[in-house]
N, C-alpha and C positions, 0 to 999 in steps of 0.2 A: 504495498500501499507505501503510496506516496505518503510524503511528507508535504502539508500546508501551513503557509506562514499565515500571521495573523493578518487580517486584513489594514490598511494601512488607515489612521486614523487623521482628519485634519482638527487643529489645535488654533485657536484665536487667539487674539491678541496677549491677553492680559496671562494665558497659561504658555504662552512663551517666554512672556518678561520673566515670569516667576522660576522658570526652570533653566534660563539662559543668564538669571540676574542682570541680566542688560539694561539702558533706559529703552525709553522707546526712543525718544532722538538717535541712543548708540546703534543701536537694530535699524532703526530708518538707516541711516546713515554706512552700518555695513553693507547694509541690502545694496546701495547705491554703488557702492566699493566693490561690489560684485561676488564679498567675502561670506555672507549669509545670503540662505534660500532665498527668494523670492516669495512672497507669497502668493494662494492660488484663489480666484475668483469661487462659491461655489453657489453664490446665488444672484442676485442684483446689486442691492445693497451689503454684504458678506463675504467675507475673503479668511482664509487659514493658513495655514500651513503643515505640511507632511509633516506627519509624528516622525517617519525615517528620515526623512533628512534632518529637521531635528536634534537627533537622535548625534545622527553620522554627523552635526558639525562641531555638538559637546563632545564625539570621540575624538575631533582633532582640528579644534579653532582654525586654529594658522593653516590647516591643510589644506582648505576647504576651497575649493576652485571656482565654483559659484555655476558648472556645467550641468548639473544635475538632470533629473530626467520634467522637473516644474518647468507644467506650459498652464498660458490661462488657460479656463476653459468659456467656450464662448456660450 
């Protein structure tokens, strides 16, 4: 039987700030610089971050290259 990984969840802004310890301004500065994963639009007025990408950033913040699989849903 094949092992299945759990589905990726979306984290909202406050959860990301709590997990990373970053301020809101620093988080958005890192996104603009390409050193933190981009958020994904999940509804008209709602966005979030993939939990797996935030976890990858937490494992190696200095090695994050910003070329992950994030895509903005249309």
